DRENNU-604904 format. One record per residue (C-alpha): residue number from 0; residue in one letter; x, y, z. Coordinates in nm, 4 decimals. Layout:
BEGIN
pos NUM code a x X y Y z Z .
...
//
This chain:
BEGIN
pos 0 code m x 0.0341 y 0.0190 z -0.0095 .
pos 1 code s x 0.1396 y 0.3289 z -0.1125 .
pos 2 code p x 0.1998 y 0.6167 z 0.1892 .
pos 3 code t x -0.0541 y 0.8114 z 0.0247 .
pos 4 code s x -0.3097 y 0.5367 z 0.0365 .
pos 5 code t x -0.1984 y 0.4586 z 0.4157 .
pos 6 code a x -0.2219 y 0.8571 z 0.4851 .
pos 7 code s x -0.5998 y 0.8140 z 0.3268 .
pos 8 code l x -0.6910 y 0.5112 z 0.5197 .
pos 9 code t x -0.5721 y 0.6866 z 0.8586 .
pos 10 code a x -0.7624 y 0.9991 z 0.8023 .
pos 11 code l x -1.0556 y 0.7930 z 0.7061 .
pos 12 code r x -1.0314 y 0.5996 z 1.0072 .
pos 13 code r x -0.9896 y 0.8688 z 1.2643 .
pos 14 code l x -1.2920 y 1.1042 z 1.1151 .
pos 15 code l x -1.5524 y 0.7954 z 1.1324 .
pos 16 code r x -1.4295 y 0.7510 z 1.4693 .
pos 17 code e x -1.4900 y 1.1128 z 1.5487 .
pos 18 code l x -1.8370 y 1.0512 z 1.3985 .
pos 19 code a x -1.9390 y 0.7664 z 1.5957 .
pos 20 code r x -2.2445 y 0.6609 z 1.4559 .
pos 21 code v x -2.3373 y 0.6891 z 1.0957 .
pos 22 code r x -2.5900 y 0.6127 z 0.8539 .
pos 23 code i x -2.4477 y 0.5413 z 0.4383 .
pos 24 code a x -2.6462 y 0.5420 z 0.1593 .
pos 25 code v x -2.5187 y 0.2070 z 0.0069 .
pos 26 code s x -2.5715 y 0.2044 z -0.3787 .
pos 27 code g x -2.3759 y -0.1008 z -0.4967 .
pos 28 code g x -2.0960 y 0.1248 z -0.6394 .
pos 29 code v x -1.7701 y 0.1127 z -0.5410 .
pos 30 code d x -1.7402 y 0.4113 z -0.3616 .
pos 31 code s x -2.0345 y 0.4024 z -0.1566 .
pos 32 code l x -1.9524 y 0.0040 z -0.0363 .
pos 33 code t x -1.5679 y 0.0904 z 0.0202 .
pos 34 code l x -1.7220 y 0.3327 z 0.2657 .
pos 35 code a x -1.9727 y 0.1210 z 0.4031 .
pos 36 code i x -1.6849 y -0.1777 z 0.4201 .
pos 37 code l x -1.4210 y 0.0652 z 0.6459 .
pos 38 code a x -1.7128 y 0.1857 z 0.8276 .
pos 39 code g x -1.8372 y -0.1272 z 0.9335 .
pos 40 code r x -1.4941 y -0.2339 z 1.0196 .
pos 41 code v x -1.4189 y 0.0943 z 1.2024 .
pos 42 code l x -1.7868 y 0.1377 z 1.3805 .
pos 43 code g x -1.9344 y -0.1982 z 1.3913 .
pos 44 code d x -2.3247 y -0.1736 z 1.4838 .
pos 45 code q x -2.2805 y 0.1984 z 1.4984 .
pos 46 code a x -2.2644 y 0.2213 z 1.1149 .
pos 47 code t x -2.6278 y 0.1675 z 0.9790 .
pos 48 code m x -2.5760 y 0.0787 z 0.6146 .
pos 49 code l x -2.9251 y 0.1872 z 0.3680 .
pos 50 code h x -2.9796 y 0.0670 z 0.0284 .
pos 51 code a x -3.2310 y 0.2336 z -0.1583 .
pos 52 code v x -3.4249 y -0.0466 z -0.3943 .
pos 53 code s x -3.6333 y 0.1104 z -0.7047 .
pos 54 code p x -3.6809 y 0.0608 z -1.1175 .
pos 55 code a x -3.4101 y 0.2788 z -1.1430 .
pos 56 code v x -3.1477 y 0.0414 z -0.8974 .
pos 57 code p x -3.0287 y -0.2689 z -1.1573 .
pos 58 code a x -3.0939 y -0.5984 z -0.9552 .
pos 59 code e x -2.7229 y -0.6745 z -0.9668 .
pos 60 code a x -2.6604 y -0.3508 z -0.7728 .
pos 61 code t x -2.8943 y -0.4920 z -0.4804 .
pos 62 code q x -2.7555 y -0.8271 z -0.4690 .
pos 63 code r x -2.3948 y -0.7170 z -0.4809 .
pos 64 code v x -2.4929 y -0.5120 z -0.1817 .
pos 65 code a x -2.6660 y -0.7886 z 0.0213 .
pos 66 code d x -2.3371 y -1.0331 z -0.1090 .
pos 67 code v x -2.1474 y -0.7462 z 0.0534 .
pos 68 code a x -2.3507 y -0.7169 z 0.3407 .
pos 69 code g x -2.3487 y -1.0950 z 0.4497 .
pos 70 code r x -1.9821 y -1.1102 z 0.3840 .
pos 71 code e x -1.8820 y -0.7843 z 0.6310 .
pos 72 code r x -2.1784 y -0.8955 z 0.8345 .
pos 73 code w x -2.4271 y -0.5616 z 0.8314 .
pos 74 code a x -2.7770 y -0.5575 z 0.9356 .
pos 75 code l x -2.8775 y -0.3974 z 0.5798 .
pos 76 code c x -3.1598 y -0.1803 z 0.5409 .
pos 77 code l x -3.3603 y -0.1908 z 0.2649 .
pos 78 code i x -3.5655 y 0.1461 z 0.1959 .
pos 79 code d x -3.8218 y 0.2937 z -0.0746 .
pos 80 code a x -3.7111 y 0.6779 z -0.0897 .
pos 81 code g x -4.0115 y 0.7244 z -0.2985 .
pos 82 code e x -3.9015 y 0.9420 z -0.5886 .
pos 83 code f x -4.0964 y 0.7152 z -0.8231 .
pos 84 code a x -4.4016 y 0.8906 z -0.6677 .
pos 85 code d x -4.2680 y 1.2295 z -0.7224 .
pos 86 code e x -4.3873 y 1.3774 z -1.0412 .
pos 87 code a x -4.0975 y 1.6248 z -1.0023 .
pos 88 code y x -3.8712 y 1.3269 z -1.0188 .
pos 89 code l x -4.0662 y 1.1772 z -1.3269 .
pos 90 code g x -4.0475 y 1.5003 z -1.5172 .
pos 91 code n x -3.7069 y 1.4059 z -1.5999 .
pos 92 code p x -3.5999 y 1.8002 z -1.5509 .
pos 93 code y x -3.1974 y 1.8921 z -1.5898 .
pos 94 code d x -3.1866 y 1.8802 z -1.2028 .
pos 95 code r x -3.3215 y 1.5498 z -1.1576 .
pos 96 code c x -3.0623 y 1.3947 z -0.9592 .
pos 97 code f x -3.1979 y 1.6960 z -0.6722 .
pos 98 code h x -3.4978 y 1.5288 z -0.6531 .
pos 99 code c x -3.3795 y 1.1791 z -0.6232 .
pos 100 code k x -3.1664 y 1.2781 z -0.3657 .
pos 101 code t x -3.3600 y 1.4421 z -0.1829 .
pos 102 code h x -3.6180 y 1.1797 z -0.1216 .
pos 103 code l x -3.3104 y 0.9579 z -0.0510 .
pos 104 code y x -3.1850 y 1.2081 z 0.2323 .
pos 105 code r x -3.5556 y 1.2313 z 0.3607 .
pos 106 code a x -3.5515 y 0.8439 z 0.3811 .
pos 107 code m x -3.2548 y 0.8037 z 0.5363 .
pos 108 code a x -3.3244 y 1.0201 z 0.8095 .
pos 109 code r x -3.6207 y 0.8694 z 0.9288 .
pos 110 code v x -3.4016 y 0.5295 z 0.9664 .
pos 111 code g x -3.1548 y 0.4587 z 1.2998 .
pos 112 code v x -2.9358 y 0.7414 z 1.4248 .
pos 113 code g x -2.6084 y 0.9481 z 1.3007 .
pos 114 code t x -2.4882 y 1.1449 z 1.0678 .
pos 115 code l x -2.5737 y 1.0781 z 0.6854 .
pos 116 code l x -2.2608 y 1.0222 z 0.4996 .
pos 117 code s x -2.2125 y 0.9616 z 0.0663 .
pos 118 code g x -1.9431 y 0.8052 z -0.1203 .
pos 119 code t x -1.9127 y 1.1192 z -0.3148 .
pos 120 code n x -1.5159 y 1.1596 z -0.4005 .
pos 121 code t x -1.3227 y 1.4732 z -0.5270 .
pos 122 code d x -1.3579 y 1.3586 z -0.8916 .
pos 123 code d x -1.7231 y 1.4299 z -0.8474 .
pos 124 code l x -1.6929 y 1.7715 z -0.7953 .
pos 125 code d x -1.5724 y 1.8499 z -1.1177 .
pos 126 code d x -1.9025 y 1.7391 z -1.2661 .
pos 127 code y x -2.2572 y 1.8704 z -1.2717 .
pos 128 code r x -2.3907 y 1.7189 z -0.9352 .
pos 129 code p x -2.7476 y 1.8688 z -0.8579 .
pos 130 code g x -2.7522 y 1.5630 z -0.5649 .
pos 131 code l x -2.4737 y 1.7489 z -0.4055 .
pos 132 code r x -2.7388 y 2.0481 z -0.3317 .
pos 133 code a x -2.9550 y 1.7628 z -0.1662 .
pos 134 code a x -2.6892 y 1.6337 z 0.0495 .
pos 135 code s x -2.6398 y 2.0049 z 0.1710 .
pos 136 code d x -2.9793 y 2.0910 z 0.2639 .
pos 137 code h x -2.9636 y 1.7497 z 0.4826 .
pos 138 code g x -2.6533 y 1.8011 z 0.6142 .
pos 139 code v x -2.4720 y 1.4748 z 0.4654 .
pos 140 code r x -2.1019 y 1.4294 z 0.4709 .
pos 141 code h x -1.8880 y 1.3281 z 0.2223 .
pos 142 code p x -1.5416 y 1.1888 z 0.3884 .
pos 143 code f x -1.3653 y 1.1008 z 0.0746 .
pos 144 code v x -1.4121 y 1.4534 z 0.0091 .
pos 145 code e x -1.3104 y 1.5817 z 0.3479 .
pos 146 code c x -1.0183 y 1.3743 z 0.3455 .
pos 147 code g x -0.9047 y 1.4378 z -0.0459 .
pos 148 code i x -0.9665 y 1.0936 z -0.1874 .
pos 149 code d x -1.0394 y 1.1100 z -0.5368 .
pos 150 code k x -1.1708 y 0.7806 z -0.7701 .
pos 151 code d x -0.8415 y 0.5991 z -0.8002 .
pos 152 code g x -0.7636 y 0.6485 z -0.4232 .
pos 153 code v x -1.1150 y 0.4876 z -0.3652 .
pos 154 code r x -1.0025 y 0.1964 z -0.5724 .
pos 155 code a x -0.7096 y 0.1616 z -0.4146 .
pos 156 code l x -0.8365 y 0.1436 z -0.0549 .
pos 157 code c x -1.1230 y -0.0841 z -0.1775 .
pos 158 code r x -0.7963 y -0.3193 z -0.2685 .
pos 159 code r x -0.6516 y -0.2424 z 0.0153 .
pos 160 code l x -0.9722 y -0.3496 z 0.2414 .
pos 161 code g x -0.9603 y -0.7040 z 0.0725 .
pos 162 code h x -1.2170 y -0.6754 z -0.1942 .
pos 163 code p x -1.0605 y -0.6332 z -0.5220 .
pos 164 code a x -1.3359 y -0.7434 z -0.7854 .
pos 165 code i x -1.5188 y -0.4323 z -0.6255 .
pos 166 code a x -1.2466 y -0.2230 z -0.6855 .
pos 167 code e x -1.2751 y -0.2873 z -1.0283 .
pos 168 code l x -1.6292 y -0.2083 z -1.0969 .
pos 169 code p x -1.6924 y 0.0680 z -1.3527 .
pos 170 code a x -1.8567 y 0.3741 z -1.3005 .
pos 171 code a x -2.3072 y 0.2947 z -1.3078 .
pos 172 code p x -2.4788 y 0.5660 z -1.2526 .
pos 173 code c x -2.8605 y 0.4527 z -1.1828 .
pos 174 code l x -3.0728 y 0.3518 z -1.5010 .
pos 175 code s x -3.2559 y 0.7142 z -1.5482 .
pos 176 code s x -2.9454 y 0.8841 z -1.6530 .
pos 177 code r x -2.9645 y 0.7038 z -1.9212 .
pos 178 code v x -3.3357 y 0.8667 z -2.0542 .
pos 179 code e x -3.2650 y 1.2042 z -2.1868 .
pos 180 code t x -3.3357 y 1.5126 z -1.9998 .
pos 181 code g x -3.7263 y 1.6050 z -2.0553 .
pos 182 code i x -3.8327 y 1.2356 z -2.1669 .
pos 183 code r x -4.0466 y 1.0979 z -1.8821 .
pos 184 code i x -3.8966 y 0.7906 z -1.6671 .
pos 185 code e x -4.0936 y 0.5286 z -1.6827 .
pos 186 code p x -4.0010 y 0.1855 z -1.5081 .
pos 187 code s x -4.0363 y 0.0234 z -1.8341 .
pos 188 code a x -3.8123 y 0.1981 z -2.0055 .
pos 189 code l x -3.5621 y 0.1544 z -1.7334 .
pos 190 code a x -3.6496 y -0.2227 z -1.7470 .
pos 191 code f x -3.5531 y -0.2226 z -2.1109 .
pos 192 code v x -3.2209 y -0.0252 z -2.0856 .
pos 193 code h x -3.1097 y -0.2811 z -1.8700 .
pos 194 code r x -3.2079 y -0.5318 z -2.0521 .
pos 195 code v x -3.0373 y -0.4346 z -2.3650 .
pos 196 code e x -2.7178 y -0.3444 z -2.1474 .
pos 197 code r x -2.6920 y -0.6655 z -2.0038 .
pos 198 code e x -2.7261 y -0.8548 z -2.3092 .
pos 199 code i x -2.4789 y -0.6906 z -2.4939 .
pos 200 code t x -2.2564 y -0.7290 z -2.1567 .
pos 201 code e x -2.2918 y -1.0620 z -2.1712 .
pos 202 code a x -2.2495 y -1.0916 z -2.5324 .
pos 203 code l x -1.9240 y -0.8629 z -2.5889 .
pos 204 code r x -1.7985 y -0.7991 z -2.2467 .
pos 205 code p x -1.7395 y -0.3977 z -2.3342 .
pos 206 code r x -1.5262 y -0.1759 z -2.0942 .
pos 207 code v x -1.8287 y 0.0385 z -2.0953 .
pos 208 code v x -2.1872 y 0.0383 z -2.2477 .
pos 209 code r x -2.4979 y 0.2728 z -2.2266 .
pos 210 code c x -2.8584 y 0.2154 z -2.3986 .
pos 211 code r x -3.0267 y 0.6101 z -2.3867 .
pos 212 code v x -3.3131 y 0.7068 z -2.4585 .
pos 213 code r x -3.3812 y 0.9717 z -2.7069 .
pos 214 code r x -3.6820 y 1.1668 z -2.8716 .
pos 215 code d x -3.6386 y 0.9979 z -3.2052 .
pos 216 code a x -3.4321 y 0.6960 z -3.1418 .
pos 217 code v x -3.2095 y 0.4500 z -2.9114 .
pos 218 code a x -2.8530 y 0.5288 z -2.8530 .
pos 219 code v x -2.5915 y 0.2435 z -2.8079 .
pos 220 code e x -2.3203 y 0.3826 z -2.6711 .
pos 221 code l x -1.9687 y 0.1568 z -2.6452 .
pos 222 code d x -1.6331 y 0.2124 z -2.6037 .
pos 223 code e x -1.4336 y 0.1879 z -2.9339 .
pos 224 code p x -1.3129 y -0.1588 z -2.9316 .
pos 225 code a x -1.6119 y -0.2934 z -2.8233 .
pos 226 code l x -1.7676 y -0.0953 z -3.1257 .
pos 227 code g x -1.5518 y -0.2754 z -3.3689 .
pos 228 code l x -1.6286 y -0.6503 z -3.2516 .
pos 229 code l x -1.9745 y -0.5353 z -3.3819 .
pos 230 code n x -1.8195 y -0.5963 z -3.7101 .
pos 231 code g x -2.1287 y -0.7550 z -3.9442 .
pos 232 code a x -2.3460 y -0.8349 z -3.6536 .
pos 233 code n x -2.4612 y -0.4851 z -3.6498 .
pos 234 code q x -2.7258 y -0.5199 z -3.7863 .
pos 235 code a x -2.8648 y -0.8319 z -3.6330 .
pos 236 code w x -2.8610 y -0.6378 z -3.3124 .
pos 237 code r x -3.0082 y -0.3395 z -3.4418 .
pos 238 code e x -3.3317 y -0.5667 z -3.4924 .
pos 239 code r x -3.2977 y -0.7365 z -3.1417 .
pos 240 code i x -3.2839 y -0.4147 z -2.9799 .
pos 241 code a x -3.5382 y -0.2590 z -3.2131 .
pos 242 code g x -3.7628 y -0.5231 z -3.1170 .
pos 243 code l x -3.7529 y -0.4918 z -2.7457 .
pos 244 code a x -3.8106 y -0.1130 z -2.7756 .
pos 245 code r x -4.1227 y -0.1512 z -2.9661 .
pos 246 code l x -4.2181 y -0.3612 z -2.6867 .
pos 247 code h x -4.1636 y -0.0796 z -2.4458 .
pos 248 code g x -4.3173 y 0.1941 z -2.6777 .
pos 249 code l x -4.0041 y 0.3269 z -2.7598 .
pos 250 code p x -3.8640 y 0.4469 z -3.0793 .
pos 251 code d x -3.7242 y 0.1709 z -3.2602 .
pos 252 code d x -3.4566 y 0.3814 z -3.4952 .
pos 253 code v x -3.1567 y 0.2083 z -3.2917 .
pos 254 code r x -2.7725 y 0.3740 z -3.3610 .
pos 255 code f x -2.4801 y 0.2398 z -3.2179 .
pos 256 code e x -2.1858 y 0.5004 z -3.1288 .
pos 257 code v x -1.9256 y 0.5921 z -2.9353 .
pos 258 code y x -1.9108 y 0.6006 z -2.5684 .
pos 259 code r x -1.9431 y 1.0064 z -2.4131 .
pos 260 code r x -2.0109 y 1.0497 z -2.0561 .
pos 261 code g x -2.3449 y 1.2197 z -1.9616 .
pos 262 code s x -2.4700 y 1.2418 z -2.3382 .
pos 263 code a x -2.8142 y 1.1711 z -2.2397 .
pos 264 code f x -2.8174 y 1.5656 z -2.0421 .
pos 265 code v x -2.9328 y 1.8276 z -2.1576 .
pos 266 code a x -2.8729 y 2.1286 z -1.9772 .
pos 267 code h x -3.1052 y 2.3893 z -1.8141 .
pos 268 code r x -3.1196 y 2.6904 z -2.0463 .
//
């Protein structure tokens, strides 16, 4: 372990001990899982792990959290944050994440006691994250940010904590992030997105895949090597995905494109 990683781990442990009792939003990604693993080991049952289940959360993320909870012996709490009952969220405005996180932190505040924590790291501060405004409104703290830890640092800590597979997890924002801003969030569309991404992942093993729902088309974004693997099979994939799109009432014009981070987001004007 590098001196930097050792210092980061020491700082995190010190911060967690100072907080004494915490509640952590565990999404199933590397950031929140790493924070929860460390907090559980440092604070034991004074750390409450909370996982929100909704149509926007892939089933494998929920299963991953449950698996780690079993390994780490957490008393995991599954919650319904309630964002799918909120028209402000379902309308998919440019600040959808603010509404989502507002519901999440309100729900967390009703379970257990302790400071609310998130797995936000310093790299996240360079992006537009309306969810951080909701965090501020609810007094949520970000230990990785407070200790100056970026994404690479989180991955290094995760490996040090004995979870190498989790350390290598790719970024996996919620399924609603695949729907272009302004298009209503529908559970059936999210199920479609998830199915397409799973099928392509199983067949091509891409580094990254995003199935974007746009107003006039479905765009499947892949890293360049994975796009190359499609070769002559892209028409078969296009027909397969178009058929699934029609079943879900979505546009059946299917396009394959190079992955662009956040390309479904349309900024407020």
